[in-house]
C-alpha positions in Angstrom: 23.5 51.2 9.7 25.1 53.5 7.1 24.2 53.3 3.4 27.6 51.8 2.6 27.2 49.1 5.2 23.7 48.3 4.0 24.9 48.1 0.4 27.7 45.8 1.4 25.3 43.6 3.3 22.9 43.4 0.3 25.8 42.7 -2.1 27.0 39.9 0.2 23.5 38.3 0.2 23.3 38.6 -3.6 26.7 37.0 -4.0 25.6 34.1 -1.7 22.2 33.8 -3.4 23.2 33.7 -7.0 25.2 30.4 -6.9 22.2 28.8 -5.2 19.9 30.0 -8.0 22.3 28.8 -10.6 22.5 25.4 -8.9 18.7 25.1 -8.6 18.3 25.9 -12.3 20.8 23.3 -13.3 19.2 20.8 -11.0 15.8 21.6 -12.5 17.2 21.1 -16.0 18.7 17.8 -15.0 15.5 16.5 -13.4 13.5 17.5 -16.6 16.1 15.7 -18.8 15.7 12.5 -16.6 11.9 12.8 -16.7 11.9 13.2 -20.5 14.3 10.2 -20.9 12.2 8.0 -18.6 9.1 9.0 -20.4 10.7 8.1 -23.8 11.7 4.7 -22.5 8.2 4.0 -21.2 6.7 5.1 -24.5 9.1 2.9 -26.4 8.4 -0.2 -24.3 4.6 0.3 -24.7 5.0 0.6 -28.5 7.3 -2.5 -28.5 4.5 -4.5 -26.8 2.0 -3.2 -29.2 3.9 -3.9 -32.4 5.0 -7.3 -31.1 1.4 -8.5 -30.9 -0.6 -6.3 -33.4 0.4 -8.4 -36.4 -1.3 -11.5 -35.0 -4.6 -12.4 -36.5 -6.2 -12.5 -33.1 -4.6 -9.9 -30.9 -3.7 -11.5 -27.6 -1.4 -10.6 -24.8 0.2 -12.7 -22.1 -1.0 -12.0 -18.5 2.5 -10.8 -17.3 2.8 -8.5 -20.3 -0.6 -7.0 -19.6 0.4 -6.3 -16.0 3.7 -4.8 -17.3 1.6 -2.7 -19.8 -0.6 -1.4 -17.1 2.4 -0.4 -14.9 4.2 1.2 -17.9 1.1 3.1 -18.9 0.5 4.4 -15.3 4.1 5.6 -15.1 4.0 7.2 -18.5 0.8 9.1 -17.6 2.2 10.2 -14.3 5.1 11.8 -16.2 2.7 13.7 -18.4 2.6 11.3 -21.4 0.5 12.3 -24.4 -2.5 10.9 -26.3 -0.5 8.8 -28.8 0.1 6.2 -26.1 -3.5 6.5 -24.9 -4.6 5.3 -28.3 -2.3 2.3 -28.3 -3.2 1.4 -24.7 -6.9 1.6 -25.3 -6.5 -0.9 -28.3 -4.4 -3.2 -26.2 -6.9 -3.2 -23.3 -9.4 -4.9 -25.6 -6.9 -7.7 -26.4 -7.6 -11.1 -25.1 -5.4 -12.0 -22.1 -3.8 -15.5 -22.2 -2.0 -17.3 -19.4 
């Protein structure tokens, strides 16, 4: 194979490969944005549960809300959530569960 033919083949591969790389970078950015958005929604819902009940004299939480809280927290941590929610979750774990 001549140098010219080799150069043409390499250029062809590069031209085919570049759009794939661009697509994958855009896809990665999109997935990160979706992950960040979902993490924000989970954090918001956990805070909502906390502030809904923290003003009560005796902090209590309904059974279904506690299950929701556990599921929300597990999802939040799976997405890489930070320690701020850890603190709220630990406080809420000590609340009395009512049916």
